[in-house]
N, C-alpha and C positions, 0 to 999 in steps of 0.2 A: 324413540322411546316413548315420548308423550304424544297424545292425540294431535295436538298442535301446540306450538311454543307458548308457554305461560299458562296452559290450561290446568296444570297441576294434576292431571289425570293420566295415569300410565295406560298405554295402549293395551297391554295384556292383563290389566287388573279388572276385577269384577266391578260392576256399576256402583256398588255400594262401598267401594274401597275409599277410605279417608283421603282427602286431597294431599298430595306430596309436592313439596317445593321442587322446582327444577334444580338439578345439581349445578353448582357454580364452579368456577376455576379461580384459584388464588394466585396472585403474583406477590411474592414477598421479597422486598429489597432489604439487604442485610449490610450493616456497617459494623465497624469495630466495637464502638461502645462509648459510654460517657458516664461520669459520676452523676449522681442526683444533685449534688451541691459541692461546694468547695471546702467545707469544714473538714476537720480531721477525720471523724468517723465515717463520713460519706466517702472521702478519698480512700480511707483504709479498706472499706468494703469493696470498693471498685478495684483497687490495686491487688487486693488479696485474690479476688476472682481471676483477674487478668494474669497475675504472676504465678498462680497455682496451676495454670493450664500447662500440661506436659507437652503440648505442641509448641508453646512459647519458650519455656525453660525445660530443657530435656535432661537436666541433672536428675539423679536418683532422688526420690522424695526424702529418703533418710538423711541425705546431705543438704538438700535445698530448703526443705520446710523449716528446720531450726534457724537457718540464716534468715529466711523470709520473715518468719514470725517474730524473731527476737531483735533483728537488726534493721532489715529493710523497712518493715511496716511500722517500726518505731519512729523512724526519721522521715522517710520519703513522703508520707501523706502531707507533711507540713510544706515541703518544697513544691510538691506537685500541686497542692492546693493554692499556693501563691501564684504558680504559673497559670493555672486555670482561672483564678480570680482576675488576672490581668486581661483576659480575653472574654470573660463571661458575658453572656447576653443578659444584662441586668434588667432590661425591660420585660423579658419573658422568663427570667430566672432559669436559664438553661444554657448549656454549652452551645457554641456556634455549630458544632457537628450535628447536634440534635435539631437546631433551627433549620440548617441547610437540608438535612435528611427529610424533615417534614415537608419542606418546599419541593424537593425532588419528587417525593411520593405524590404530593398533590398534583404536580404537573404531569407526571406519568399517568396518574389515575384519570385525569381529564382527557388525555390522548387515548387511553384505553377505552373510555366510555364512548368517545367519538368513533372508535374503530369497531368495538365488539359489543357495545351496549352494556347492560347490567349483568351479563353472564360472567364477566371477569372482574374480580375484586382485587384491589391493590392495597397493600399495607407495608409497614416497615418494622424491623426489629433490630436489636443490637446483640452482638455476640457476648458482650459483657455489659452489665448494667441493665437498664430498663428502656423500653419494653423488651423483655427477654424473648429469645427464640421460642422457647416452649410455650409461653403464654400466648404468643401471637399465632403460632400454628394452631393451637387449640381454638383461638378466637376465629380463625378462618374456617376451621372445621365446623364450629358451631353455626357459622353463617351459611353452611351448606356446601363448602368447597371440598369436593371429592378428589380434586387434583390441584397440585400447587407447583408453580415454578419458583424455585428457590434461587435468588439472584444475589450472590455475594458481590459487593461493589469494590472488588479488588482487581484492577486491570491485569497485574502480573501475579501469576500463581506462586504461592509459598505455602508450605505446610502450616506455618504459624499464622496464616491469615485465611486463605480459601479453605484449606483442609479442616481447620478447627471450626470454622463456621458451618461447614457441612456436617462435621461430627455432632455439633449441637442439635442440628435438625434430625439426624439419625437417632440420637439418644432419645429425643422426644418421641419418635415413632416406636421405640422399644417399649414404651410405657402405654401405648395406645392399643386397645383391643381392635378397634375399627380404624385402620390407618388410611389416610389419604395417599394417593399416588404422588410421588415427588420427582421432579426433574431438577437437577442442579445445573446452573449456568456455568460453563467453563470460563477460564480467564480470557480476556479480550485484548491483550496487550498489542496485538497486531491487527485488530479490526480496522478496516479502512476508515470508518466513521469516527472511531476513537482518535486515530492519528490526525484526521482532518480537523476534529474539534480542538485538539491541542494546537495544531498549526494555526488555526484561526485565532485562538486566544493569544498566542505569542505575537502574531502579526498585529493584532489590535493594541496590545500593550506596548510594543516597541515602536510602532510607527509614529506616535506623537511625541516621543522622547526628544528633548532638545539635544541631549548628549546620548548618542547611540552606544549600546554596550560594546566593550571590547571582547567580551566573551559571555556566553549564556550557559548557565549551569542547570542541568537536570538532576535534582537531588531526590533520590529514592530512599525509602526507609531501608535500613540495613538488616541483615541477619548474620548470625555467627558463621564464620568460614566453615566450621565443622558441619553445619547443616547442608551447605552447598556440596561439601566433599562427600556427604552421605547420599547425594543424588537429588537434592532439591533444585528444581530448574529456575529458581527465582532470578539468579544473576543473569542467566542467558536471556530470559524474557525482558529484563530491564534493558540490557544492551540492544536487543532487537527493537524495542520501542524507540530508543534513542536513534538508532540507525535509520529506521523508517521515517522518523520525524525529520532528521537531518536531510534525507533525500527529498522528502516532500517540500521542504523549505529551500532547497538548493544551497545549503550552507557548506562551508569547508569543514573538513574533518575536525580541526582543532577549535572551531567556533562554538561547538556544543560539547561541553564536558559532562561526563556522567560520574556522579558521586553518590555516597551513601551516608545517611545521617542516623541519629538516635541510638548510638551505641550504648549498650547496657551491660555491666559486669566486666570481668577480667579477660574474657576470651577475645581473640582476634575476630573482627567482623569484616564483611566485604569492604574493600577499599577501592579508591581513596575515600577517606572520611571527609565529608563536606566541610566541617568546621575547620579542618586543617588545610584542605585544598584551596578554599577561598583565600586564605592567607598566602599560600604559595603563589597563587595567581596575582594577587596584589603586589607582592614583592618582585614578581617577574614583569611588572609594568602594566598589567591589566587593571587599570584604575576604575573602569566603569563596568559594572557587572549587573546582569539581570539573572534572576534565579526563579525556578518554578519546581513544583513537586508533582510529576506526572503519575506517581504511584498512589496518590491520595485522590479519592473521588469527591472529597469535601474538605474544606479548610477546617483545621482542628488545632490542638495545642502544639503538635509537631511542626505545623506551618506558621501559624499566627504568632506563636511564642518562640519556638526554637529557631526557626529560620529568621524571623523578623527581629529577633533580639540577640541570641547567642551567636548565631552564624554571621549576622550583620556586624556585630561588634568585632568578631575575629577578623573580618575583611577590612574594616575601617582601621583597626589597631595596626594592621600590617601595611597601611598606607593607601587603602582603597578610598576613592573619592565619592562615587555615586553607586548606590545599591538599590536595585529595583526588584521588589518581590511581585511576581505575577501570580494572582490567585488561582486556586484549583478550578476545575470545570464547574463544580458546584451545581447550580440549577440553570446554567446557561442553556439556551435553546438547542444548540448543537449537541450538547451532552444528552439532553432529553431525547432528541431524535435518534441518537446512537442507541440508547436504552430501548427505544421502541423497535428499532431494526432488529436488535437481539431478541426481543420478545416475540416478534413475528416469526422468527426462526424457531425459537424454543417452544412456542405454542402450536407449531404445525402439527396437524392431526388431532389436536384437542379443540380447536375452534376453526371456523371457516375463515379463509384468508380474505 
């Protein structure tokens, strides 16, 4: 298209045509989201956006919104704020999820520059909270990105995670006269490098323990049973991740348990519930437990607070003796390499390999 790379001169344009910047390609890493602060109003804004998403709560708005606005958002911002405050990155005044996402983005960006130079731009956004999906897509477009790879950091597909992240991108395009082309990255629950990264993280964490775990628990975020019954593949993808990981590590069937956490509301969710299952395991004689959260790409309130406090307390109250939480993949080098492998595939045809 250009006379030569970086010339700013289109091959078919007249000699007096103003210089045009070479088009770029954007890579947008997407995570769930974070409140801006832990105070009541910051938490209320964040929870209102999150819990008003019809992909998250599928009840009719006429029923759900009065409950949300008059009951849930009156009380929950206080308890959620306390939970966030206990894990908040006080030095940077931001949530751990935001700190980790920034680091992941910086490391991926460095690898991308090594591979494709300045033609590919890497950024991040949040489905809920800031920076928003809409503002970041516009930012990439303003930087000259005519094509964007949209990368939801959810290994296992669910409508309440991957689909709603994609929805936010598509809604942004609806309002744009000149849209960039977008490719969405599919779930990667069975990607060989994802399984390998998880396996390595478990091996590193368990090997130095003086007391080896009697059982290892893979705790995934839950969804209501009704969502699964309507056709959401989430449960199946979680089970496949656990199976592939167990096979990679050579573990017995019962050594790796699959459970689900973070239940919300009166509906039945995917079971077994992590908070209950760890107590069952302790009472059955499994006194030494290691737990990790393979469905989360970065540590957050559900891992640092819920697992390390509520779930740990349930295990110890039932007689458990040692509880080891194994962090998420976060910005681990194997995790970054996995992201790069996916990007090489998703950018095929847009950049030279």
